PDB file of N, CA, C and O in Angstrom:
ATOM      1  N   MET A   1     111.673 155.254  51.018  1.00  0.00           N
ATOM      2  CA  MET A   1     111.581 154.200  50.033  1.00  0.00           C
ATOM      3  C   MET A   1     111.959 152.845  50.657  1.00  0.00           C
ATOM      4  O   MET A   1     111.293 151.838  50.416  1.00  0.00           O
ATOM      5  N   ARG A   2     113.036 152.833  51.460  1.00  0.00           N
ATOM      6  CA  ARG A   2     113.423 151.584  52.109  1.00  0.00           C
ATOM      7  C   ARG A   2     112.343 151.087  53.059  1.00  0.00           C
ATOM      8  O   ARG A   2     112.091 149.887  53.171  1.00  0.00           O
ATOM      9  N   PHE A   3     111.709 152.039  53.741  1.00  0.00           N
ATOM     10  CA  PHE A   3     110.633 151.673  54.661  1.00  0.00           C
ATOM     11  C   PHE A   3     109.494 151.001  53.911  1.00  0.00           C
ATOM     12  O   PHE A   3     108.942 150.008  54.387  1.00  0.00           O
ATOM     13  N   LEU A   4     109.132 151.528  52.741  1.00  0.00           N
ATOM     14  CA  LEU A   4     108.051 150.938  51.958  1.00  0.00           C
ATOM     15  C   LEU A   4     108.410 149.531  51.487  1.00  0.00           C
ATOM     16  O   LEU A   4     107.562 148.639  51.499  1.00  0.00           O
ATOM     17  N   LEU A   5     109.652 149.330  51.076  1.00  0.00           N
ATOM     18  CA  LEU A   5     110.078 147.993  50.659  1.00  0.00           C
ATOM     19  C   LEU A   5     110.072 147.021  51.835  1.00  0.00           C
ATOM     20  O   LEU A   5     109.680 145.863  51.687  1.00  0.00           O
ATOM     21  N   LEU A   6     110.503 147.488  52.991  1.00  0.00           N
ATOM     22  CA  LEU A   6     110.478 146.653  54.183  1.00  0.00           C
ATOM     23  C   LEU A   6     109.042 146.290  54.546  1.00  0.00           C
ATOM     24  O   LEU A   6     108.742 145.134  54.845  1.00  0.00           O
ATOM     25  N   LEU A   7     108.169 147.272  54.518  1.00  0.00           N
ATOM     26  CA  LEU A   7     106.761 147.044  54.823  1.00  0.00           C
ATOM     27  C   LEU A   7     106.143 146.061  53.831  1.00  0.00           C
ATOM     28  O   LEU A   7     105.402 145.166  54.235  1.00  0.00           O
ATOM     29  N   LEU A   8     106.431 146.212  52.559  1.00  0.00           N
ATOM     30  CA  LEU A   8     105.917 145.303  51.540  1.00  0.00           C
ATOM     31  C   LEU A   8     106.437 143.887  51.785  1.00  0.00           C
ATOM     32  O   LEU A   8     105.688 142.920  51.651  1.00  0.00           O
ATOM     33  N   GLY A   9     107.707 143.761  52.142  1.00  0.00           N
ATOM     34  CA  GLY A   9     108.281 142.453  52.433  1.00  0.00           C
ATOM     35  C   GLY A   9     107.612 141.785  53.618  1.00  0.00           C
ATOM     36  O   GLY A   9     107.369 140.578  53.598  1.00  0.00           O
ATOM     37  N   ILE A  10     107.316 142.548  54.637  1.00  0.00           N
ATOM     38  CA  ILE A  10     106.639 142.005  55.822  1.00  0.00           C
ATOM     39  C   ILE A  10     105.236 141.537  55.467  1.00  0.00           C
ATOM     40  O   ILE A  10     104.814 140.464  55.898  1.00  0.00           O
ATOM     41  N   ILE A  11     104.517 142.321  54.697  1.00  0.00           N
ATOM     42  CA  ILE A  11     103.145 141.956  54.314  1.00  0.00           C
ATOM     43  C   ILE A  11     103.143 140.695  53.465  1.00  0.00           C
ATOM     44  O   ILE A  11     102.334 139.797  53.696  1.00  0.00           O
ATOM     45  N   VAL A  12     104.036 140.614  52.486  1.00  0.00           N
ATOM     46  CA  VAL A  12     104.106 139.425  51.635  1.00  0.00           C
ATOM     47  C   VAL A  12     104.511 138.202  52.462  1.00  0.00           C
ATOM     48  O   VAL A  12     103.951 137.121  52.282  1.00  0.00           O
ATOM     49  N   GLY A  13     105.474 138.368  53.361  1.00  0.00           N
ATOM     50  CA  GLY A  13     105.889 137.259  54.216  1.00  0.00           C
ATOM     51  C   GLY A  13     104.778 136.782  55.120  1.00  0.00           C
ATOM     52  O   GLY A  13     104.584 135.578  55.290  1.00  0.00           O
ATOM     53  N   ALA A  14     104.054 137.703  55.695  1.00  0.00           N
ATOM     54  CA  ALA A  14     102.942 137.337  56.581  1.00  0.00           C
ATOM     55  C   ALA A  14     101.843 136.620  55.807  1.00  0.00           C
ATOM     56  O   ALA A  14     101.261 135.657  56.306  1.00  0.00           O
ATOM     57  N   ALA A  15     101.559 137.078  54.605  1.00  0.00           N
ATOM     58  CA  ALA A  15     100.529 136.431  53.784  1.00  0.00           C
ATOM     59  C   ALA A  15     100.963 135.024  53.399  1.00  0.00           C
ATOM     60  O   ALA A  15     100.146 134.103  53.396  1.00  0.00           O
ATOM     61  N   TRP A  16     102.241 134.847  53.075  1.00  0.00           N
ATOM     62  CA  TRP A  16     102.741 133.539  52.681  1.00  0.00           C
ATOM     63  C   TRP A  16     102.701 132.569  53.852  1.00  0.00           C
ATOM     64  O   TRP A  16     102.303 131.415  53.689  1.00  0.00           O
ATOM     65  N   ILE A  17     103.107 133.025  55.023  1.00  0.00           N
ATOM     66  CA  ILE A  17     103.102 132.177  56.213  1.00  0.00           C
ATOM     67  C   ILE A  17     101.672 131.891  56.658  1.00  0.00           C
ATOM     68  O   ILE A  17     101.366 130.767  57.054  1.00  0.00           O
ATOM     69  N   GLY A  18     100.798 132.884  56.600  1.00  0.00           N
ATOM     70  CA  GLY A  18      99.431 132.738  57.086  1.00  0.00           C
ATOM     71  C   GLY A  18      98.575 131.790  56.278  1.00  0.00           C
ATOM     72  O   GLY A  18      97.594 131.268  56.809  1.00  0.00           O
ATOM     73  N   THR A  19      98.896 131.542  55.028  1.00  0.00           N
ATOM     74  CA  THR A  19      98.046 130.690  54.212  1.00  0.00           C
ATOM     75  C   THR A  19      98.183 129.220  54.564  1.00  0.00           C
ATOM     76  O   THR A  19      97.289 128.437  54.245  1.00  0.00           O
ATOM     77  N   SER A  20      99.268 128.815  55.210  1.00  0.00           N
ATOM     78  CA  SER A  20      99.449 127.403  55.506  1.00  0.00           C
ATOM     79  C   SER A  20      98.879 127.004  56.862  1.00  0.00           C
ATOM     80  O   SER A  20      98.832 125.814  57.172  1.00  0.00           O
ATOM     81  N   ALA A  21      98.456 127.942  57.661  1.00  0.00           N
ATOM     82  CA  ALA A  21      97.926 127.625  58.988  1.00  0.00           C
ATOM     83  C   ALA A  21      96.498 127.114  58.882  1.00  0.00           C
ATOM     84  O   ALA A  21      95.700 127.619  58.092  1.00  0.00           O
ATOM     85  N   GLN A  22      96.187 126.108  59.686  1.00  0.00           N
ATOM     86  CA  GLN A  22      94.838 125.580  59.737  1.00  0.00           C
ATOM     87  C   GLN A  22      94.430 125.434  61.193  1.00  0.00           C
ATOM     88  O   GLN A  22      95.257 125.129  62.051  1.00  0.00           O
ATOM     89  N   ALA A  23      93.157 125.653  61.465  1.00  0.00           N
ATOM     90  CA  ALA A  23      92.659 125.511  62.826  1.00  0.00           C
ATOM     91  C   ALA A  23      92.620 124.036  63.209  1.00  0.00           C
ATOM     92  O   ALA A  23      92.384 123.167  62.369  1.00  0.00           O
ATOM     93  N   GLN A  24      92.853 123.772  64.476  1.00  0.00           N
ATOM     94  CA  GLN A  24      92.758 122.410  64.965  1.00  0.00           C
ATOM     95  C   GLN A  24      91.295 122.022  65.078  1.00  0.00           C
ATOM     96  O   GLN A  24      90.432 122.869  65.308  1.00  0.00           O
ATOM     97  N   ASN A  25      91.030 120.759  64.916  1.00  0.00           N
ATOM     98  CA  ASN A  25      89.668 120.267  64.911  1.00  0.00           C
ATOM     99  C   ASN A  25      89.570 119.093  65.886  1.00  0.00           C
ATOM    100  O   ASN A  25      90.086 118.009  65.613  1.00  0.00           O
ATOM    101  N   TYR A  26      88.907 119.313  67.019  1.00  0.00           N
ATOM    102  CA  TYR A  26      88.785 118.277  68.035  1.00  0.00           C
ATOM    103  C   TYR A  26      87.321 118.071  68.391  1.00  0.00           C
ATOM    104  O   TYR A  26      86.522 118.999  68.263  1.00  0.00           O
ATOM    105  N   PRO A  27      86.950 116.863  68.838  1.00  0.00           N
ATOM    106  CA  PRO A  27      85.535 116.553  69.059  1.00  0.00           C
ATOM    107  C   PRO A  27      84.919 117.046  70.371  1.00  0.00           C
ATOM    108  O   PRO A  27      83.697 116.999  70.511  1.00  0.00           O
ATOM    109  N   TRP A  28      85.713 117.516  71.333  1.00  0.00           N
ATOM    110  CA  TRP A  28      85.154 117.925  72.627  1.00  0.00           C
ATOM    111  C   TRP A  28      85.544 119.344  72.986  1.00  0.00           C
ATOM    112  O   TRP A  28      86.676 119.768  72.756  1.00  0.00           O
ATOM    113  N   CYS A  29      84.581 120.086  73.561  1.00  0.00           N
ATOM    114  CA  CYS A  29      84.792 121.474  73.985  1.00  0.00           C
ATOM    115  C   CYS A  29      84.540 121.608  75.482  1.00  0.00           C
ATOM    116  O   CYS A  29      83.608 121.013  76.023  1.00  0.00           O
ATOM    117  N   ALA A  30      85.385 122.398  76.144  1.00  0.00           N
ATOM    118  CA  ALA A  30      85.144 122.808  77.519  1.00  0.00           C
ATOM    119  C   ALA A  30      84.470 124.171  77.464  1.00  0.00           C
ATOM    120  O   ALA A  30      84.943 125.080  76.783  1.00  0.00           O
ATOM    121  N   VAL A  31      83.374 124.304  78.177  1.00  0.00           N
ATOM    122  CA  VAL A  31      82.652 125.568  78.235  1.00  0.00           C
ATOM    123  C   VAL A  31      82.841 126.118  79.638  1.00  0.00           C
ATOM    124  O   VAL A  31      82.349 125.547  80.611  1.00  0.00           O
ATOM    125  N   LEU A  32      83.557 127.234  79.735  1.00  0.00           N
ATOM    126  CA  LEU A  32      83.904 127.827  81.024  1.00  0.00           C
ATOM    127  C   LEU A  32      83.193 129.160  81.184  1.00  0.00           C
ATOM    128  O   LEU A  32      83.092 129.933  80.232  1.00  0.00           O
ATOM    129  N   SER A  33      82.709 129.425  82.363  1.00  0.00           N
ATOM    130  CA  SER A  33      82.057 130.692  82.644  1.00  0.00           C
ATOM    131  C   SER A  33      82.921 131.467  83.622  1.00  0.00           C
ATOM    132  O   SER A  33      82.896 131.215  84.827  1.00  0.00           O
ATOM    133  N   MET A  34      83.681 132.405  83.094  1.00  0.00           N
ATOM    134  CA  MET A  34      84.566 133.240  83.909  1.00  0.00           C
ATOM    135  C   MET A  34      84.222 134.698  83.666  1.00  0.00           C
ATOM    136  O   MET A  34      85.048 135.463  83.170  1.00  0.00           O
ATOM    137  N   GLY A  35      83.024 135.073  84.009  1.00  0.00           N
ATOM    138  CA  GLY A  35      82.539 136.403  83.666  1.00  0.00           C
ATOM    139  C   GLY A  35      81.879 136.348  82.299  1.00  0.00           C
ATOM    140  O   GLY A  35      80.679 136.589  82.168  1.00  0.00           O
ATOM    141  N   ASP A  36      82.660 136.035  81.298  1.00  0.00           N
ATOM    142  CA  ASP A  36      82.153 135.758  79.958  1.00  0.00           C
ATOM    143  C   ASP A  36      82.293 134.257  79.720  1.00  0.00           C
ATOM    144  O   ASP A  36      83.064 133.576  80.396  1.00  0.00           O
ATOM    145  N   VAL A  37      81.547 133.765  78.763  1.00  0.00           N
ATOM    146  CA  VAL A  37      81.647 132.347  78.432  1.00  0.00           C
ATOM    147  C   VAL A  37      82.861 132.150  77.522  1.00  0.00           C
ATOM    148  O   VAL A  37      83.037 132.871  76.540  1.00  0.00           O
ATOM    149  N   ALA A  38      83.685 131.176  77.857  1.00  0.00           N
ATOM    150  CA  ALA A  38      84.866 130.857  77.060  1.00  0.00           C
ATOM    151  C   ALA A  38      84.776 129.408  76.600  1.00  0.00           C
ATOM    152  O   ALA A  38      84.394 128.527  77.370  1.00  0.00           O
ATOM    153  N   TYR A  39      85.126 129.170  75.350  1.00  0.00           N
ATOM    154  CA  TYR A  39      85.118 127.830  74.781  1.00  0.00           C
ATOM    155  C   TYR A  39      86.544 127.403  74.477  1.00  0.00           C
ATOM    156  O   TYR A  39      87.328 128.167  73.914  1.00  0.00           O
ATOM    157  N   ASN A  40      86.869 126.180  74.853  1.00  0.00           N
ATOM    158  CA  ASN A  40      88.144 125.584  74.483  1.00  0.00           C
ATOM    159  C   ASN A  40      87.828 124.249  73.826  1.00  0.00           C
ATOM    160  O   ASN A  40      87.561 123.259  74.507  1.00  0.00           O
ATOM    161  N   CYS A  41      87.858 124.231  72.503  1.00  0.00           N
ATOM    162  CA  CYS A  41      87.521 123.014  71.757  1.00  0.00           C
ATOM    163  C   CYS A  41      88.798 122.306  71.332  1.00  0.00           C
ATOM    164  O   CYS A  41      89.047 122.120  70.141  1.00  0.00           O
ATOM    165  N   GLY A  42      89.603 121.914  72.307  1.00  0.00           N
ATOM    166  CA  GLY A  42      90.889 121.299  72.009  1.00  0.00           C
ATOM    167  C   GLY A  42      91.076 119.953  72.673  1.00  0.00           C
ATOM    168  O   GLY A  42      92.178 119.638  73.122  1.00  0.00           O
ATOM    169  N   PHE A  43      90.021 119.147  72.748  1.00  0.00           N
ATOM    170  CA  PHE A  43      90.109 117.880  73.464  1.00  0.00           C
ATOM    171  C   PHE A  43      89.685 116.724  72.574  1.00  0.00           C
ATOM    172  O   PHE A  43      88.659 116.779  71.897  1.00  0.00           O
ATOM    173  N   ASP A  44      90.509 115.663  72.592  1.00  0.00           N
ATOM    174  CA  ASP A  44      90.196 114.459  71.826  1.00  0.00           C
ATOM    175  C   ASP A  44      89.124 113.617  72.500  1.00  0.00           C
ATOM    176  O   ASP A  44      88.314 112.984  71.824  1.00  0.00           O
ATOM    177  N   THR A  45      89.115 113.607  73.835  1.00  0.00           N
ATOM    178  CA  THR A  45      88.176 112.756  74.558  1.00  0.00           C
ATOM    179  C   THR A  45      87.407 113.575  75.591  1.00  0.00           C
ATOM    180  O   THR A  45      87.831 114.653  76.005  1.00  0.00           O
ATOM    181  N   GLU A  46      86.264 113.025  75.988  1.00  0.00           N
ATOM    182  CA  GLU A  46      85.478 113.678  77.033  1.00  0.00           C
ATOM    183  C   GLU A  46      86.248 113.674  78.354  1.00  0.00           C
ATOM    184  O   GLU A  46      86.154 114.628  79.127  1.00  0.00           O
ATOM    185  N   ALA A  47      87.009 112.607  78.619  1.00  0.00           N
ATOM    186  CA  ALA A  47      87.786 112.523  79.865  1.00  0.00           C
ATOM    187  C   ALA A  47      88.831 113.632  79.943  1.00  0.00           C
ATOM    188  O   ALA A  47      89.037 114.207  81.012  1.00  0.00           O
ATOM    189  N   GLN A  48      89.492 113.942  78.833  1.00  0.00           N
ATOM    190  CA  GLN A  48      90.458 115.044  78.812  1.00  0.00           C
ATOM    191  C   GLN A  48      89.762 116.360  79.137  1.00  0.00           C
ATOM    192  O   GLN A  48      90.274 117.172  79.907  1.00  0.00           O
ATOM    193  N   CYS A  49      88.603 116.557  78.549  1.00  0.00           N
ATOM    194  CA  CYS A  49      87.843 117.787  78.784  1.00  0.00           C
ATOM    195  C   CYS A  49      87.418 117.884  80.246  1.00  0.00           C
ATOM    196  O   CYS A  49      87.567 118.937  80.866  1.00  0.00           O
ATOM    197  N   GLN A  50      86.889 116.786  80.803  1.00  0.00           N
ATOM    198  CA  GLN A  50      86.445 116.780  82.194  1.00  0.00           C
ATOM    199  C   GLN A  50      87.601 117.079  83.143  1.00  0.00           C
ATOM    200  O   GLN A  50      87.421 117.787  84.133  1.00  0.00           O
ATOM    201  N   ALA A  51      88.776 116.549  82.850  1.00  0.00           N
ATOM    202  CA  ALA A  51      89.942 116.816  83.690  1.00  0.00           C
ATOM    203  C   ALA A  51      90.311 118.293  83.645  1.00  0.00           C
ATOM    204  O   ALA A  51      90.808 118.843  84.628  1.00  0.00           O
ATOM    205  N   SER A  52      90.072 118.926  82.517  1.00  0.00           N
ATOM    206  CA  SER A  52      90.401 120.345  82.369  1.00  0.00           C
ATOM    207  C   SER A  52      89.457 121.241  83.164  1.00  0.00           C
ATOM    208  O   SER A  52      89.894 122.225  83.761  1.00  0.00           O
ATOM    209  N   VAL A  53      88.172 120.911  83.178  1.00  0.00           N
ATOM    210  CA  VAL A  53      87.203 121.768  83.871  1.00  0.00           C
ATOM    211  C   VAL A  53      87.047 121.396  85.341  1.00  0.00           C
ATOM    212  O   VAL A  53      86.417 122.134  86.098  1.00  0.00           O
ATOM    213  N   ASN A  54      87.612 120.258  85.757  1.00  0.00           N
ATOM    214  CA  ASN A  54      87.479 119.814  87.135  1.00  0.00           C
ATOM    215  C   ASN A  54      88.096 120.835  88.087  1.00  0.00           C
ATOM    216  O   ASN A  54      89.277 121.165  87.976  1.00  0.00           O
ATOM    217  N   GLY A  55      87.301 121.323  89.007  1.00  0.00           N
ATOM    218  CA  GLY A  55      87.786 122.255  90.020  1.00  0.00           C
ATOM    219  C   GLY A  55      87.700 123.718  89.638  1.00  0.00           C
ATOM    220  O   GLY A  55      87.798 124.579  90.512  1.00  0.00           O
ATOM    221  N   ILE A  56      87.520 124.031  88.356  1.00  0.00           N
ATOM    222  CA  ILE A  56      87.417 125.445  87.958  1.00  0.00           C
ATOM    223  C   ILE A  56      86.027 125.802  87.466  1.00  0.00           C
ATOM    224  O   ILE A  56      85.747 126.960  87.153  1.00  0.00           O
ATOM    225  N   GLY A  57      85.152 124.799  87.400  1.00  0.00           N
ATOM    226  CA  GLY A  57      83.793 125.052  86.942  1.00  0.00           C
ATOM    227  C   GLY A  57      83.703 124.949  85.440  1.00  0.00           C
ATOM    228  O   GLY A  57      84.704 125.045  84.730  1.00  0.00           O
ATOM    229  N   GLY A  58      82.521 124.757  84.979  1.00  0.00           N
ATOM    230  CA  GLY A  58      82.306 124.600  83.559  1.00  0.00           C
ATOM    231  C   GLY A  58      81.813 123.200  83.253  1.00  0.00           C
ATOM    232  O   GLY A  58      81.611 122.383  84.151  1.00  0.00           O
ATOM    233  N   PHE A  59      81.627 122.944  81.992  1.00  0.00           N
ATOM    234  CA  PHE A  59      81.161 121.627  81.580  1.00  0.00           C
ATOM    235  C   PHE A  59      81.710 121.324  80.197  1.00  0.00           C
ATOM    236  O   PHE A  59      82.289 122.189  79.540  1.00  0.00           O
ATOM    237  N   CYS A  60      81.521 120.081  79.763  1.00  0.00           N
ATOM    238  CA  CYS A  60      82.008 119.639  78.465  1.00  0.00           C
ATOM    239  C   CYS A  60      80.835 119.336  77.549  1.00  0.00           C
ATOM    240  O   CYS A  60      79.781 118.870  77.982  1.00  0.00           O
ATOM    241  N   GLN A  61      81.047 119.611  76.287  1.00  0.00           N
ATOM    242  CA  GLN A  61      80.029 119.276  75.289  1.00  0.00           C
ATOM    243  C   GLN A  61      80.727 118.898  73.991  1.00  0.00           C
ATOM    244  O   GLN A  61      81.875 119.271  73.749  1.00  0.00           O
ATOM    245  N   ARG A  62      80.010 118.153  73.166  1.00  0.00           N
ATOM    246  CA  ARG A  62      80.558 117.777  71.860  1.00  0.00           C
ATOM    247  C   ARG A  62      80.726 119.026  71.001  1.00  0.00           C
ATOM    248  O   ARG A  62      79.909 119.945  71.057  1.00  0.00           O
ATOM    249  N   ASN A  63      81.775 119.047  70.221  1.00  0.00           N
ATOM    250  CA  ASN A  63      82.035 120.147  69.299  1.00  0.00           C
ATOM    251  C   ASN A  63      81.140 119.969  68.087  1.00  0.00           C
ATOM    252  O   ASN A  63      81.326 119.029  67.314  1.00  0.00           O
ATOM    253  N   THR A  64      80.177 120.853  67.909  1.00  0.00           N
ATOM    254  CA  THR A  64      79.244 120.731  66.789  1.00  0.00           C
ATOM    255  C   THR A  64      79.899 121.054  65.456  1.00  0.00           C
ATOM    256  O   THR A  64      79.333 120.761  64.403  1.00  0.00           O
ATOM    257  N   GLN A  65      81.073 121.648  65.485  1.00  0.00           N
ATOM    258  CA  GLN A  65      81.787 121.986  64.248  1.00  0.00           C
ATOM    259  C   GLN A  65      82.831 120.928  63.875  1.00  0.00           C
ATOM    260  O   GLN A  65      83.533 121.073  62.874  1.00  0.00           O
ATOM    261  N   TYR A  66      82.932 119.872  64.674  1.00  0.00           N
ATOM    262  CA  TYR A  66      83.951 118.849  64.447  1.00  0.00           C
ATOM    263  C   TYR A  66      83.666 118.065  63.173  1.00  0.00           C
ATOM    264  O   TYR A  66      82.548 117.604  62.945  1.00  0.00           O
ATOM    265  N   VAL A  67      84.682 117.924  62.361  1.00  0.00           N
ATOM    266  CA  VAL A  67      84.619 117.101  61.163  1.00  0.00           C
ATOM    267  C   VAL A  67      85.776 116.114  61.256  1.00  0.00           C
ATOM    268  O   VAL A  67      86.936 116.519  61.181  1.00  0.00           O
ATOM    269  N   PRO A  68      85.479 114.817  61.419  1.00  0.00           N
ATOM    270  CA  PRO A  68      86.573 113.859  61.549  1.00  0.00           C
ATOM    271  C   PRO A  68      87.423 113.820  60.283  1.00  0.00           C
ATOM    272  O   PRO A  68      86.920 114.080  59.189  1.00  0.00           O
ATOM    273  N   PRO A  69      88.693 113.499  60.423  1.00  0.00           N
ATOM    274  CA  PRO A  69      89.548 113.422  59.244  1.00  0.00           C
ATOM    275  C   PRO A  69      89.094 112.300  58.317  1.00  0.00           C
ATOM    276  O   PRO A  69      88.544 111.292  58.759  1.00  0.00           O
ATOM    277  N   ALA A  70      89.332 112.492  57.047  1.00  0.00           N
ATOM    278  CA  ALA A  70      88.972 111.470  56.065  1.00  0.00           C
ATOM    279  C   ALA A  70      89.824 110.231  56.309  1.00  0.00           C
ATOM    280  O   ALA A  70      91.008 110.343  56.627  1.00  0.00           O
ATOM    281  N   PRO A  71      89.225 109.043  56.162  1.00  0.00           N
ATOM    282  CA  PRO A  71      90.017 107.831  56.360  1.00  0.00           C
ATOM    283  C   PRO A  71      91.103 107.721  55.292  1.00  0.00           C
ATOM    284  O   PRO A  71      90.946 108.183  54.162  1.00  0.00           O
ATOM    285  N   ALA A  72      92.191 107.103  55.683  1.00  0.00           N
ATOM    286  CA  ALA A  72      93.288 106.910  54.731  1.00  0.00           C
ATOM    287  C   ALA A  72      92.832 105.955  53.633  1.00  0.00           C
ATOM    288  O   ALA A  72      92.131 104.982  53.908  1.00  0.00           O
ATOM    289  N   PRO A  73      93.222 106.226  52.410  1.00  0.00           N
ATOM    290  CA  PRO A  73      92.811 105.327  51.332  1.00  0.00           C
ATOM    291  C   PRO A  73      93.417 103.934  51.525  1.00  0.00           C
ATOM    292  O   PRO A  73      94.574 103.787  51.919  1.00  0.00           O
ATOM    293  N   VAL A  74      92.622 102.949  51.243  1.00  0.00           N
ATOM    294  CA  VAL A  74      93.069 101.570  51.384  1.00  0.00           C
ATOM    295  C   VAL A  74      93.473 101.072  50.003  1.00  0.00           C
ATOM    296  O   VAL A  74      92.688 101.128  49.056  1.00  0.00           O
ATOM    297  N   SER A  75      94.687 100.592  49.900  1.00  0.00           N
ATOM    298  CA  SER A  75      95.117 100.045  48.612  1.00  0.00           C
ATOM    299  C   SER A  75      94.954  98.532  48.653  1.00  0.00           C
ATOM    300  O   SER A  75      95.536  97.850  49.496  1.00  0.00           O
ATOM    301  N   LEU A  76      94.172  98.038  47.751  1.00  0.00           N
ATOM    302  CA  LEU A  76      93.928  96.607  47.672  1.00  0.00           C
ATOM    303  C   LEU A  76      94.950  95.977  46.740  1.00  0.00           C
ATOM    304  O   LEU A  76      95.345  96.583  45.743  1.00  0.00           O
ATOM    305  N   PRO A  77      95.378  94.764  47.061  1.00  0.00           N
ATOM    306  CA  PRO A  77      96.314  94.116  46.146  1.00  0.00           C
ATOM    307  C   PRO A  77      95.621  93.817  44.819  1.00  0.00           C
ATOM    308  O   PRO A  77      94.457  93.420  44.785  1.00  0.00           O
ATOM    309  N   ARG A  78      96.345  94.011  43.753  1.00  0.00           N
ATOM    310  CA  ARG A  78      95.755  93.752  42.447  1.00  0.00           C
ATOM    311  C   ARG A  78      95.832  92.266  42.139  1.00  0.00           C
ATOM    312  O   ARG A  78      96.826  91.599  42.425  1.00  0.00           O
ATOM    313  N   ALA A  79      94.772  91.777  41.558  1.00  0.00           N
ATOM    314  CA  ALA A  79      94.745  90.371  41.187  1.00  0.00           C
ATOM    315  C   ALA A  79      95.682  90.162  40.001  1.00  0.00           C
ATOM    316  O   ALA A  79      95.719  90.962  39.067  1.00  0.00           O
ATOM    317  N   GLN A  80      96.423  89.085  40.061  1.00  0.00           N
ATOM    318  CA  GLN A  80      97.326  88.787  38.962  1.00  0.00           C
ATOM    319  C   GLN A  80      96.619  87.837  37.996  1.00  0.00           C
ATOM    320  O   GLN A  80      95.966  86.871  38.393  1.00  0.00           O
ATOM    321  N   SER A  81      96.777  88.152  36.729  1.00  0.00           N
ATOM    322  CA  SER A  81      96.172  87.281  35.728  1.00  0.00           C
ATOM    323  C   SER A  81      97.025  86.025  35.582  1.00  0.00           C
ATOM    324  O   SER A  81      98.249  86.082  35.705  1.00  0.00           O
ATOM    325  N   PRO A  82      96.384  84.902  35.322  1.00  0.00           N
ATOM    326  CA  PRO A  82      97.157  83.666  35.183  1.00  0.00           C
ATOM    327  C   PRO A  82      98.093  83.757  33.974  1.00  0.00           C
ATOM    328  O   PRO A  82      97.744  84.319  32.935  1.00  0.00           O
ATOM    329  N   SER A  83      99.276  83.197  34.138  1.00  0.00           N
ATOM    330  CA  SER A  83     100.232  83.244  33.035  1.00  0.00           C
ATOM    331  C   SER A  83      99.941  82.126  32.044  1.00  0.00           C
ATOM    332  O   SER A  83      99.673  80.996  32.454  1.00  0.00           O
ATOM    333  N   PRO A  84      99.988  82.421  30.744  1.00  0.00           N
ATOM    334  CA  PRO A  84      99.717  81.365  29.728  1.00  0.00           C
ATOM    335  C   PRO A  84     100.876  80.356  29.688  1.00  0.00           C
ATOM    336  O   PRO A  84     102.044  80.727  29.806  1.00  0.00           O
ATOM    337  N   HIS A  85     100.531  79.100  29.522  1.00  0.00           N
ATOM    338  CA  HIS A  85     101.555  78.049  29.460  1.00  0.00           C
ATOM    339  C   HIS A  85     101.755  77.596  28.063  1.00  0.00           C
ATOM    340  O   HIS A  85     102.578  76.716  27.812  1.00  0.00           O
TER     341      HIS A  85
END
């Protein structure tokens, strides 16, 4: 019985922790051929990607799944109405 409660606690904890994780989203991918093709889409710039593949082979390409973050909302100052005299 204790084992089942422990197991249930672990499952609930893992589900709670797992729901807040999100994948990183970057615009550049390194494509490496090391027997199998491996993708590392963790680069902000093409230069970062090129530095990563330099000397080990591979190439860089734009991440076709990249979605840029939404721009921050801009708050405009509100116009003040003239005060009556």
